[in-house]
C-alpha positions as CSV (number, residue, x, y, z in Angstrom):
1,M,86.4,76.2,86.8
2,P,88.2,76.1,90.1
3,R,90.8,73.4,90.7
4,V,92.9,72.0,93.5
5,I,96.5,73.4,93.1
6,T,98.5,71.0,95.1
7,G,98.5,68.2,97.7
8,K,96.7,64.9,97.7
9,Y,93.9,66.3,95.5
10,R,96.2,68.1,93.2
11,G,94.8,68.7,89.7
12,A,91.2,68.0,90.5
13,V,88.8,70.3,88.6
14,L,86.0,71.3,90.8
15,F,82.4,72.1,90.0
16,A,81.0,75.6,90.5
17,P,77.4,76.6,90.7
18,K,75.8,78.0,87.6
19,G,74.7,81.6,87.5
20,D,76.1,84.8,89.1
21,N,75.4,84.0,92.7
22,T,78.6,82.4,93.5
23,R,82.0,83.9,92.5
24,P,84.7,81.3,93.2
25,T,88.2,82.7,94.3
26,T,90.3,82.9,91.2
27,D,93.4,80.4,90.9
28,K,95.7,83.4,91.0
29,V,94.2,84.7,94.3
30,K,94.0,81.2,95.8
31,E,97.7,80.6,94.9
32,A,98.7,83.8,96.6
33,L,96.6,83.1,99.6
34,F,98.2,79.7,100.2
35,S,101.7,80.9,99.5
36,M,101.2,83.5,102.4
37,I,99.6,80.9,104.8
38,Q,101.5,77.6,103.7
39,M,103.4,77.2,107.0
40,R,100.1,77.5,108.9
41,V,98.0,74.9,107.0
42,P,99.4,71.6,108.0
43,D,97.6,70.1,110.9
44,S,95.3,73.2,111.1
45,R,91.5,73.5,111.7
46,V,90.0,75.7,108.9
47,L,86.5,77.4,108.8
48,D,85.6,78.5,105.3
49,L,82.5,81.0,105.4
50,Y,80.6,81.6,102.3
51,S,82.3,78.6,100.9
52,G,80.6,78.5,97.5
53,T,82.3,75.6,95.9
54,G,84.2,74.4,98.9
55,Q,87.6,74.9,97.2
56,I,89.3,76.8,100.1
57,G,88.4,74.0,102.5
58,I,89.4,71.2,100.0
59,E,92.6,72.9,99.1
60,S,93.4,73.2,102.8
61,V,92.8,69.5,103.6
62,S,94.7,68.7,100.4
63,R,97.7,70.6,101.7
64,G,97.6,68.8,105.2
65,A,95.0,70.7,107.2
66,E,93.4,68.5,109.9
67,S,89.9,69.6,109.1
68,A,87.7,71.9,107.1
69,V,84.3,73.2,108.0
70,M,82.5,74.6,104.8
71,V,79.6,76.9,105.3
72,D,77.1,78.3,102.8
73,K,73.5,79.4,103.1
74,A,72.7,78.7,99.4
75,G,71.4,75.2,98.6
76,S,73.0,75.2,95.2
77,A,76.4,75.9,96.8
78,I,75.9,73.1,99.3
79,S,75.1,70.7,96.5
80,V,78.2,71.8,94.6
81,I,80.3,71.4,97.7
82,K,79.0,67.9,98.2
83,R,79.5,67.1,94.4
84,N,83.1,68.3,94.7
85,L,83.7,66.1,97.8
86,E,82.5,63.1,95.8
87,K,84.6,64.1,92.9
88,I,87.8,63.7,95.0
89,R,86.3,60.7,96.7
90,A,86.2,62.4,100.1
91,E,82.4,62.6,100.8
92,K,82.7,60.3,103.8
93,D,86.1,61.7,105.0
94,P,85.6,63.0,108.6
95,S,88.1,65.8,107.7
96,F,85.3,67.6,105.9
97,T,82.0,69.1,107.6
98,V,79.4,70.9,105.3
99,I,77.0,73.2,107.1
100,K,74.0,74.8,105.3
101,G,73.3,78.1,106.9
102,S,74.5,81.6,107.5
103,A,77.9,82.6,108.7
104,A,76.4,83.8,111.9
105,M,74.5,80.7,112.5
106,A,77.7,78.5,111.9
107,L,79.8,80.6,114.1
108,E,77.2,80.3,117.0
109,K,77.0,76.5,116.3
110,M,80.9,76.2,116.4
111,A,80.9,78.1,119.5
112,A,78.3,75.9,121.2
113,E,80.5,72.9,120.2
114,G,83.6,74.6,121.8
115,R,85.5,74.6,118.6
116,Q,88.3,76.9,117.6
117,F,90.0,77.5,114.3
118,D,93.6,78.2,113.3
119,I,92.4,79.7,109.9
120,I,89.0,81.3,109.4
121,F,88.4,82.4,105.8
122,M,85.4,84.3,104.5
123,D,84.6,85.3,100.9
124,P,81.2,87.0,101.2
125,P,79.4,88.8,98.3
126,Y,81.6,91.8,97.8
127,R,78.8,94.3,98.3
128,F,78.3,92.9,101.9
129,A,82.0,92.2,102.7
130,Q,82.3,95.1,105.1
131,Q,79.2,94.2,107.2
132,A,79.9,90.5,107.0
133,A,83.4,90.9,108.3
134,I,82.3,93.1,111.2
135,E,79.6,90.7,112.2
136,A,81.9,87.6,111.9
137,A,84.8,89.3,113.8
138,D,82.5,90.2,116.6
139,L,81.3,86.6,117.0
140,I,84.8,85.2,116.6
141,V,85.9,87.4,119.5
142,K,82.9,87.0,121.6
143,H,83.1,83.1,121.4
144,N,86.9,82.8,121.3
145,L,86.7,80.9,117.9
146,L,90.2,81.9,116.8
147,A,93.0,79.7,118.2
148,E,96.0,81.3,119.6
149,D,98.1,82.6,116.6
150,G,95.2,82.0,114.4
151,I,94.2,84.2,111.4
152,F,91.0,85.5,110.0
153,I,91.1,86.3,106.3
154,V,88.5,88.3,104.3
155,E,88.4,88.3,100.6
156,H,86.7,91.4,99.4
157,S,86.7,93.9,96.4
158,S,89.7,96.3,95.9
159,E,87.2,98.7,94.3
160,E,84.8,99.0,97.3
161,P,85.6,100.7,100.5
162,F,86.7,98.3,103.2
163,V,87.4,100.0,106.7
164,T,89.6,97.8,108.8
165,D,89.5,99.7,112.1
166,V,86.0,98.8,112.6
167,I,86.8,95.2,112.6
168,N,87.1,93.7,116.1
169,L,90.5,92.1,115.4
170,K,94.1,93.4,114.9
171,L,94.8,94.1,111.2
172,N,97.9,92.0,110.1
173,R,98.0,93.1,106.4
174,S,96.1,93.6,103.1
175,C,97.2,92.4,99.7
176,S,95.6,93.4,96.4
177,Y,95.3,91.1,93.3
178,G,93.6,93.2,90.6
179,L,89.9,93.6,91.6
180,T,90.3,91.3,94.6
181,M,91.9,92.1,98.0
182,L,92.7,89.7,100.9
183,T,92.8,91.3,104.3
184,F,94.3,89.4,107.3
185,F,93.4,89.8,110.9
186,E,94.7,88.2,114.0
């Protein structure tokens, strides 16, 4: 079960959807991720694509992010995200926005609203990570969705090919954690 590591929601154990359709980011990977971006999180605007449990958005706000938009197209994931917000008593907190739909639809919606984000995180199904990252990066660049000095982070498999030079953003770094890899773009 995913949990909130630190901040105002510290220690909250979050729900996860049943079955194999959602693979929550492990605590080890989440701790590594937030140790790398910890200075960027306070007062940031976060977009969590393929949100699953909502744990990245919740962890971000717990650590001081201004807002988190959590997106997933699966109804079961949206239900779990809403249950997790209820669990931490944040279901009416305006810091959180939950959107049911595809990553592309959410990016187009955010563009239409004139939004920009300091941190955009995506954790698509590993078998689709390459294509999902290419499509998301194209929309991020096209609509100027990444704030100045913002970062786009893709969680993907360390065992599957992931070509970074076809992504429409500048590679910052990649870090491997067992079967999981985090790749950062700016």
